[in-house]
GUMARRO-219752 format. One record per residue: residue number from 1; residue in three letters; x, y, z of N, C-alpha, C, O in turn. Coordinates in steps of 0.2 Angstrom, whole numbers, plus 5000, padded with zeros to 4 digits. Layout:
N
> nr; rest; n_px; n_py; n_pz; ca_px; ca_py; ca_pz; c_px; c_py; c_pz; o_px; o_py; o_pz
> NUM; ala; X; Y; Z; X; Y; Z; X; Y; Z; X; Y; Z
...
# end
This chain:
123
> nr; rest; n_px; n_py; n_pz; ca_px; ca_py; ca_pz; c_px; c_py; c_pz; o_px; o_py; o_pz
> 1; unk; 5004; 4994; 5000; 5000; 5000; 5000; 5004; 5006; 5000; 5009; 5007; 5004
> 2; unk; 5003; 5011; 4996; 5006; 5017; 4995; 5002; 5023; 4998; 4996; 5024; 4995
> 3; unk; 5005; 5027; 5003; 5001; 5033; 5005; 5004; 5039; 5002; 5010; 5040; 5001
> 4; unk; 5000; 5043; 4999; 5002; 5049; 4996; 4999; 5055; 5000; 4993; 5056; 5001
> 5; unk; 5004; 5060; 5002; 5001; 5065; 5006; 5003; 5072; 5002; 5009; 5073; 5001
> 6; unk; 4998; 5075; 5001; 4999; 5082; 4997; 4999; 5088; 5002; 4996; 5087; 5007
> 7; unk; 5003; 5093; 5000; 5003; 5099; 5004; 5004; 5105; 4999; 5006; 5104; 4994
> 8; unk; 5003; 5111; 5002; 5005; 5117; 4998; 4999; 5121; 4995; 5000; 5126; 4992
> 9; unk; 4993; 5118; 4996; 4988; 5122; 4993; 4986; 5128; 4997; 4989; 5129; 5003
> 10; unk; 4982; 5132; 4995; 4980; 5138; 4998; 4976; 5143; 4994; 4974; 5141; 4988
> 11; unk; 4975; 5149; 4996; 4972; 5154; 4993; 4977; 5159; 4990; 4981; 5162; 4994
> 12; unk; 4977; 5160; 4984; 4982; 5165; 4981; 4978; 5170; 4976; 4972; 5169; 4974
> 13; unk; 4981; 5175; 4974; 4979; 5179; 4969; 4981; 5177; 4962; 4986; 5174; 4961
> 14; unk; 4977; 5179; 4957; 4979; 5178; 4950; 4986; 5181; 4948; 4987; 5187; 4950
> 15; unk; 4990; 5177; 4945; 4996; 5179; 4943; 5002; 5177; 4948; 5008; 5177; 4947
> 16; unk; 4999; 5174; 4954; 5004; 5172; 4959; 5007; 5165; 4957; 5004; 5162; 4952
> 17; unk; 5011; 5162; 4961; 5014; 5156; 4960; 5013; 5152; 4967; 5012; 5154; 4972
> 18; unk; 5013; 5145; 4966; 5011; 5140; 4971; 5015; 5134; 4970; 5015; 5132; 4964
> 19; unk; 5018; 5131; 4974; 5021; 5124; 4973; 5017; 5119; 4978; 5017; 5120; 4984
> 20; unk; 5015; 5114; 4975; 5012; 5108; 4978; 5017; 5103; 4979; 5021; 5102; 4975
> 21; unk; 5017; 5099; 4985; 5021; 5094; 4986; 5017; 5087; 4987; 5011; 5088; 4990
> 22; unk; 5020; 5082; 4985; 5016; 5075; 4987; 5022; 5071; 4989; 5026; 5069; 4985
> 23; unk; 5021; 5068; 4995; 5027; 5064; 4997; 5023; 5057; 4998; 5018; 5056; 5001
> 24; unk; 5027; 5052; 4996; 5025; 5045; 4996; 5028; 5041; 5001; 5034; 5041; 5002
> 25; unk; 5024; 5036; 5004; 5027; 5032; 5009; 5028; 5025; 5006; 5024; 5020; 5007
> 26; unk; 5033; 5025; 5002; 5035; 5019; 4999; 5043; 5019; 4998; 5046; 5024; 4997
> 27; unk; 5046; 5013; 4998; 5053; 5012; 4997; 5055; 5012; 4990; 5061; 5014; 4989
> 28; unk; 5051; 5011; 4986; 5052; 5010; 4979; 5049; 5016; 4975; 5047; 5015; 4969
> 29; unk; 5050; 5022; 4977; 5047; 5028; 4974; 5049; 5029; 4967; 5045; 5031; 4963
> 30; unk; 5055; 5027; 4966; 5058; 5029; 4959; 5055; 5024; 4954; 5057; 5024; 4948
> 31; unk; 5051; 5019; 4956; 5048; 5014; 4951; 5041; 5016; 4949; 5038; 5013; 4946
> 32; unk; 5039; 5022; 4952; 5032; 5024; 4951; 5032; 5030; 4946; 5035; 5035; 4947
> 33; unk; 5028; 5030; 4941; 5026; 5036; 4938; 5021; 5040; 4942; 5017; 5037; 4945
> 34; unk; 5022; 5047; 4942; 5018; 5051; 4946; 5014; 5056; 4942; 5016; 5058; 4937
> 35; unk; 5008; 5058; 4945; 5004; 5062; 4941; 5000; 5067; 4946; 4999; 5066; 4952
> 36; unk; 4998; 5073; 4943; 4993; 5077; 4946; 4987; 5078; 4942; 4987; 5079; 4936
> 37; unk; 4981; 5078; 4946; 4975; 5079; 4943; 4971; 5085; 4947; 4973; 5086; 4952
> 38; unk; 4967; 5088; 4944; 4963; 5092; 4947; 4955; 5092; 4946; 4953; 5089; 4941
> 39; unk; 4951; 5094; 4951; 4944; 5093; 4950; 4941; 5100; 4953; 4941; 5101; 4958
> 40; unk; 4938; 5103; 4948; 4934; 5109; 4950; 4927; 5108; 4952; 4925; 5102; 4950
> 41; unk; 4924; 5112; 4956; 4917; 5111; 4958; 4912; 5109; 4952; 4912; 5113; 4947
> 42; unk; 4909; 5104; 4952; 4904; 5102; 4947; 4907; 5099; 4941; 4903; 5098; 4936
> 43; unk; 4913; 5098; 4941; 4917; 5095; 4935; 4920; 5089; 4936; 4921; 5087; 4942
> 44; unk; 4922; 5085; 4931; 4926; 5079; 4931; 4933; 5080; 4933; 4936; 5085; 4932
> 45; unk; 4936; 5075; 4936; 4943; 5075; 4938; 4947; 5076; 4931; 4945; 5072; 4927
> 46; unk; 4952; 5080; 4930; 4956; 5081; 4924; 4963; 5080; 4925; 4966; 5082; 4931
> 47; unk; 4966; 5078; 4920; 4974; 5077; 4920; 4977; 5084; 4920; 4975; 5088; 4916
> 48; unk; 4982; 5085; 4924; 4986; 5091; 4924; 4993; 5090; 4922; 4995; 5093; 4917
> 49; unk; 4997; 5085; 4925; 5004; 5084; 4923; 5006; 5077; 4925; 5003; 5074; 4930
> 50; unk; 5011; 5074; 4922; 5013; 5067; 4924; 5021; 5067; 4923; 5023; 5071; 4918
> 51; unk; 5024; 5063; 4926; 5031; 5062; 4926; 5033; 5055; 4926; 5030; 5051; 4930
> 52; unk; 5038; 5053; 4922; 5040; 5046; 4922; 5044; 5044; 4928; 5046; 5048; 4932
> 53; unk; 5044; 5037; 4930; 5048; 5035; 4936; 5055; 5038; 4937; 5057; 5040; 4942
> 54; unk; 5058; 5038; 4931; 5065; 5041; 4932; 5065; 5049; 4932; 5070; 5052; 4933
> 55; unk; 5060; 5052; 4930; 5060; 5059; 4929; 5062; 5062; 4922; 5062; 5068; 4921
> 56; unk; 5063; 5057; 4918; 5066; 5059; 4911; 5061; 5062; 4906; 5062; 5065; 4901
> 57; unk; 5054; 5060; 4908; 5049; 5062; 4903; 5043; 5065; 4907; 5041; 5062; 4912
> 58; unk; 5041; 5070; 4904; 5035; 5073; 4908; 5030; 5075; 4902; 5031; 5076; 4896
> 59; unk; 5023; 5075; 4904; 5018; 5077; 4900; 5014; 5083; 4904; 5013; 5082; 4911
> 60; unk; 5012; 5088; 4901; 5008; 5093; 4904; 5002; 5095; 4900; 5002; 5095; 4894
> 61; unk; 4996; 5095; 4903; 4990; 5097; 4899; 4991; 5104; 4896; 4994; 5108; 4898
> 62; unk; 4987; 5104; 4890; 4988; 5110; 4886; 4986; 5116; 4890; 4988; 5122; 4889
> 63; unk; 4981; 5115; 4894; 4978; 5121; 4898; 4983; 5124; 4903; 4982; 5130; 4905
> 64; unk; 4988; 5121; 4904; 4993; 5123; 4909; 5000; 5123; 4906; 5005; 5125; 4910
> 65; unk; 5001; 5122; 4900; 5007; 5121; 4897; 5011; 5128; 4897; 5007; 5133; 4895
> 66; unk; 5017; 5128; 4899; 5020; 5135; 4899; 5020; 5138; 4906; 5023; 5143; 4908
> 67; unk; 5015; 5136; 4910; 5014; 5139; 4917; 5016; 5134; 4923; 5018; 5136; 4928
> 68; unk; 5014; 5127; 4921; 5015; 5122; 4927; 5021; 5117; 4925; 5022; 5116; 4919
> 69; unk; 5025; 5115; 4929; 5030; 5110; 4928; 5029; 5105; 4934; 5026; 5106; 4939
> 70; unk; 5032; 5099; 4933; 5031; 5093; 4937; 5038; 5090; 4939; 5039; 5085; 4936
> 71; unk; 5042; 5093; 4943; 5048; 5090; 4945; 5047; 5085; 4950; 5042; 5085; 4954
> 72; unk; 5052; 5080; 4951; 5052; 5075; 4956; 5059; 5075; 4959; 5064; 5076; 4956
> 73; unk; 5059; 5073; 4966; 5065; 5071; 4969; 5065; 5064; 4972; 5062; 5063; 4977
> 74; unk; 5068; 5060; 4969; 5067; 5053; 4971; 5070; 5051; 4978; 5068; 5047; 4981
> 75; unk; 5075; 5055; 4979; 5079; 5055; 4986; 5074; 5057; 4991; 5075; 5054; 4997
> 76; unk; 5069; 5061; 4990; 5065; 5063; 4995; 5058; 5060; 4994; 5053; 5062; 4998
> 77; unk; 5057; 5055; 4990; 5050; 5052; 4989; 5045; 5057; 4987; 5039; 5056; 4989
> 78; unk; 5047; 5063; 4984; 5042; 5068; 4983; 5042; 5070; 4976; 5047; 5071; 4972
> 79; unk; 5036; 5072; 4974; 5034; 5075; 4967; 5031; 5082; 4969; 5027; 5082; 4973
> 80; unk; 5032; 5086; 4964; 5030; 5093; 4965; 5026; 5095; 4959; 5026; 5092; 4954
> 81; unk; 5021; 5100; 4960; 5018; 5103; 4955; 5019; 5111; 4956; 5017; 5114; 4960
> 82; unk; 5024; 5113; 4951; 5025; 5121; 4952; 5021; 5124; 4947; 5020; 5123; 4941
> 83; unk; 5017; 5129; 4950; 5011; 5132; 4947; 5013; 5140; 4946; 5013; 5143; 4952
> 84; unk; 5014; 5142; 4941; 5015; 5149; 4940; 5010; 5153; 4936; 5006; 5149; 4932
> 85; unk; 5010; 5159; 4936; 5004; 5163; 4933; 4997; 5160; 4934; 4994; 5159; 4929
> 86; unk; 4996; 5159; 4940; 4989; 5156; 4941; 4983; 5160; 4939; 4984; 5166; 4939
> 87; unk; 4978; 5157; 4937; 4972; 5160; 4934; 4966; 5157; 4939; 4967; 5152; 4942
> 88; unk; 4961; 5161; 4939; 4955; 5159; 4943; 4952; 5152; 4941; 4950; 5148; 4945
> 89; unk; 4953; 5151; 4934; 4951; 5144; 4932; 4955; 5138; 4934; 4953; 5133; 4933
> 90; unk; 4961; 5140; 4937; 4965; 5134; 4940; 4962; 5132; 4947; 4964; 5127; 4950
> 91; unk; 4957; 5136; 4949; 4954; 5134; 4956; 4951; 5127; 4956; 4947; 5125; 4951
> 92; unk; 4953; 5123; 4960; 4951; 5116; 4960; 4954; 5112; 4966; 4959; 5115; 4970
> 93; unk; 4952; 5106; 4968; 4956; 5102; 4972; 4961; 5098; 4968; 4959; 5095; 4963
> 94; unk; 4967; 5098; 4970; 4973; 5095; 4966; 4974; 5088; 4970; 4976; 5088; 4976
> 95; unk; 4975; 5083; 4966; 4976; 5076; 4968; 4983; 5074; 4965; 4984; 5075; 4959
> 96; unk; 4987; 5071; 4969; 4993; 5067; 4967; 4991; 5060; 4966; 4987; 5057; 4970
> 97; unk; 4994; 5057; 4962; 4993; 5049; 4960; 4999; 5046; 4958; 5004; 5049; 4956
> 98; unk; 4999; 5039; 4960; 5005; 5035; 4958; 5003; 5029; 4954; 4998; 5026; 4955
> 99; unk; 5007; 5028; 4949; 5006; 5022; 4944; 5012; 5018; 4944; 5018; 5020; 4943
> 100; unk; 5011; 5012; 4946; 5017; 5007; 4946; 5020; 5006; 4940; 5017; 5003; 4935
> 101; unk; 5027; 5008; 4939; 5031; 5006; 4933; 5029; 5009; 4927; 5031; 5007; 4921
> 102; unk; 5025; 5015; 4927; 5023; 5018; 4920; 5022; 5025; 4921; 5020; 5028; 4926
> 103; unk; 5022; 5028; 4915; 5020; 5035; 4914; 5013; 5035; 4911; 5012; 5032; 4906
> 104; unk; 5008; 5039; 4914; 5002; 5038; 4912; 4998; 5045; 4913; 5000; 5049; 4917
> 105; unk; 4994; 5046; 4908; 4990; 5053; 4908; 4982; 5051; 4910; 4979; 5056; 4911
> 106; unk; 4980; 5045; 4910; 4973; 5043; 4911; 4973; 5041; 4918; 4976; 5037; 4921
> 107; unk; 4967; 5044; 4922; 4966; 5042; 4929; 4966; 5035; 4930; 4969; 5033; 4935
> 108; unk; 4962; 5031; 4926; 4961; 5024; 4928; 4968; 5020; 4928; 4968; 5014; 4931
> 109; unk; 4973; 5023; 4925; 4980; 5019; 4925; 4984; 5020; 4931; 4989; 5017; 4932
> 110; unk; 4981; 5024; 4936; 4985; 5026; 4942; 4982; 5021; 4947; 4976; 5019; 4948
> 111; unk; 4987; 5019; 4952; 4985; 5014; 4957; 4984; 5017; 4964; 4980; 5014; 4967
> 112; unk; 4987; 5023; 4965; 4986; 5026; 4972; 4984; 5033; 4971; 4987; 5036; 4966
> 113; unk; 4980; 5036; 4976; 4978; 5043; 4975; 4979; 5046; 4982; 4978; 5043; 4987
> 114; unk; 4981; 5052; 4982; 4981; 5056; 4988; 4974; 5059; 4990; 4969; 5058; 4986
> 115; unk; 4973; 5062; 4996; 4967; 5065; 4998; 4965; 5071; 4994; 4959; 5073; 4994
> 116; unk; 4970; 5075; 4992; 4969; 5081; 4988; 4970; 5087; 4992; 4970; 5087; 4999
> 117; unk; 4972; 5093; 4989; 4973; 5099; 4992; 4970; 5104; 4988; 4970; 5104; 4982
> 118; unk; 4967; 5109; 4992; 4963; 5114; 4988; 4967; 5120; 4986; 4971; 5122; 4990
> 119; unk; 4966; 5122; 4980; 4970; 5128; 4977; 4964; 5133; 4975; 4960; 5131; 4971
> 120; unk; 4964; 5139; 4978; 4959; 5144; 4976; 4963; 5150; 4973; 4967; 5153; 4977
> 121; unk; 4961; 5152; 4967; 4964; 5158; 4964; 4959; 5163; 4964; 4954; 5163; 4960
> 122; unk; 4960; 5169; 4967; 4955; 5174; 4967; 4957; 5179; 4961; 4963; 5180; 4960
> 123; unk; 4952; 5182; 4958; 4954; 5187; 4953; 4955; 5194; 4955; 4957; 5199; 4951
# end
């Protein structure tokens, strides 16, 4: 069982930056592809960004391309979501997820999920 703990959410203004962190309680963190998804009120959960187990490959949704990045630190069992130039439409609950041995952009391909952290961007 893998536990994922997200942190770093909060209330910010449009144009601000925020960094989310997700720390995994697993010895083999470097064997998991990691992803971030978000869910806005009344909407489906959507893919935001993903990174391969080694960190060599990343995917970012078109809606956040050029603003968000997804670095990871395997020595700290942590993946981040660096969010710059935030917009009110980025307001959502952000979830971290882990996929054993693969890089994935589809939610059903992930094996473990965190509880989520709220990000609110005011205009």
